[in-house]
N, C-alpha and C positions, 0 to 999 in steps of 0.2 A: 844502689850504683849504676851505672848509665851503661848502655848494651848500643856496640856500635857506633853510630851518626846519632842515635835520640839524644835529645835534650832532658835535664831530670829538672825536675822544679827545688828549687832551693828558699826556706824561708830565713828575710833578715827580718832580724828581733831588735829591735829598736830601744835604746835603754839612754835614758838622760837626752839631752840636746834640744828640747822640745822648745818651746815657743812659752807663750804665757801657757799654766796648767790649768787644766777644764775649760780651754777657751780654745777660738779656732783660731791656726794660725792664720799670721799676719799676710798680707798683697805680698811682701819682699819675700816671706817663707815660702810660699806659695808659687812664687813665678822660681825659686831654687828647686823647688822640691819637679815641678814642672820643665822646668830645664832639665832635671838629671832622667827625669824619665822617659822626657822624647830624646837624649842622648841612646837611653839603653833599647829603644824602641819596641820591637815586638818580642824584645823579652820577657815586656812587664806581663806577668800573667793577670795579678793582682797586685795594682797600688797601694792598697791595702788602709789601714785608718789609723789614727791616734788612739790612743786608749786617753780613758779621762778614769775616775778613780777605780780602783781593784782593792783587793785583800788577797792574800794567799794560807793556804791552808796545808798543813802539815809539815814536815821538814826542817831543816834548818839552813836552808842554801840560803848563802850569804850574798850582799851587792843590791844595787839597785833594781826598783820593778821596771819592767817593760815599759816603753813610752808609746810603742806603736810596731806596726810589722808591716811587711812588701811582701810579695812572690813572685820570684822570677824564674825563666829556665834558664839553664848554661848547661855547657857540655861535663862541667867536674865543679870541685871545690874550688880549685884554684882560678877558675874560669870566672866561681860566683863571687869568690872573694875578689878578684880583680873588677868586676862589676859593679858590687858596692862600695869601691874605693871613693868616688863619687860623690856619697850621698850627704846630701846636708847635714846630719846628725853629725857626723865627724868635724864639721865644720864648727859647730857649737860646743865642742867639748863632751861629746856623748858616746856613745859608744854601738856597735854594729856584730851582733849576731849571727853567723853564718850556717843555719844547718840544711841538711839534703833532708828531703819529705822521700820516706822510701812509700813506692807505689805498694797496694795492700791489695 
């Protein structure tokens, strides 16, 4: 949770909505990402990366695997969700999970 005016870190975990699997994004896709990151400005802590191959150990969690991540600063969960609204993954039929990272 945030304290006072301090920003918290939020992980945006992407599901689906990617370009070519196991390949680099197209120039058009990169332009969309750079435009979105540019709009977020200093809130972008780590632009992240797309994921390639993966596997899951244990559990029975349903759903598609993650396709990438980013880390942003936001005042609270609502602010992080508002910032995630422009994510290019959403325009490609994907999903964005928003998690607050707890400082330890």
